[in-house]
C-alpha positions, 0 to 999 in steps of 0.5 A: 835448377837454374836455365843457364849457368857459367862454369868459371873453374878450369877442373869443373871445365874439364869435367864437363867437356868429356863426351860421357858426362856431358851425356849424362848431364843433358839427361839429367837436365831433363829429369832427376835419375839415379845411376841405375836408370842413367847406366840403361840409357847410357849403356854404361854399367852403374858403377862407372855412371858413379864415378862419372856422377861423383866427379860431376857433383864434386864440381857442383854441377849436379845434386842431390834431389831425393834417395830411395830404397830398391830392395836392399840398395838406396838410390840418390836421384841426382839432378843436374844443377842447369838446364845448360851450361855456358864455359867461362874465359876465365877457365883459360885465364891464361889465354882469354881474348882481352878486347883492349888489346886492340879496337877493330869495330869491323873485326869479327875477332874482336866482335868475338873477344867483346863477346867473351868478356861479355861471358866472363863479367857477367858470369862473375856478376852471377856468382857475386850476387849469388853469394849476396843473395842478390838480384842483378839487374841487367838489360838485353835486345835481340833480334834481327834485321834484314839490309837490302845492301851493304850500304843501308847496313853501313847507315845502319851502323852509322846511326846506332853509333851515333844514336848510343852515343847520343845517350851514353852523353846524356846520362853519363854522370862522369865521376858522381858519387853514388853513381855506378859504370855499367858496360854497353855492348851493341853487336852486328853480325849475319845471322847463322842459318840453321844446318848451315856449315860455318863456312857457308855462314861466313861473310868477312864482307858482311861481319861488322861490331859498333861498340860504345865507350868502354867504360861503360857496361849492359848489354843490347843486341840489334832488334828489329822496330817491332821487338819490344824491349824487356828489363830483366833481373837476374 
């Protein structure tokens, strides 16, 4: 079972968004179960649970992990193919966000478009790497920082932008043969407090994003000095 997988197929996305099927996915992410076992947990007839399981299986969201005999019946034990799922903007390709349409580093909506592109691109890379049976080298930073004032936040963004720009200038080899382009995304936004409503969490005056040259790729988010970077390969 994967920790997380990206759903790119519109039909699979539709199947996963059904409340009953989403509940079944959650149950099967916790442990394998049969239609009979799930029937008691979700309060549905076994036949209906089987119907939903077949739909999930057709789209690769659940998989068979074993069978067991119970009386005259052979029960199929199913398991979710991932612990959690992310729906890629590719599933809504006609209306997916496009950061290239506008570029406003202080726009929360542009930040959202950049984040959506990140989900789309990394999902595509994961799919390709899995088919090629190759490892995908990625890197991410995640953390929090508390600013004393809006002025401090603005100064931080300026230093961050100049710092990342200097690193790009240092390591960018342009059109050198054998090189590979990477995208770098740096994001900064207010922390969403646990249990807070969207309206209470939103703060347009403090929402910002800093991004580097869009010709490069990779992912980094703001991090405190005490957080040590960790390279990740999937």
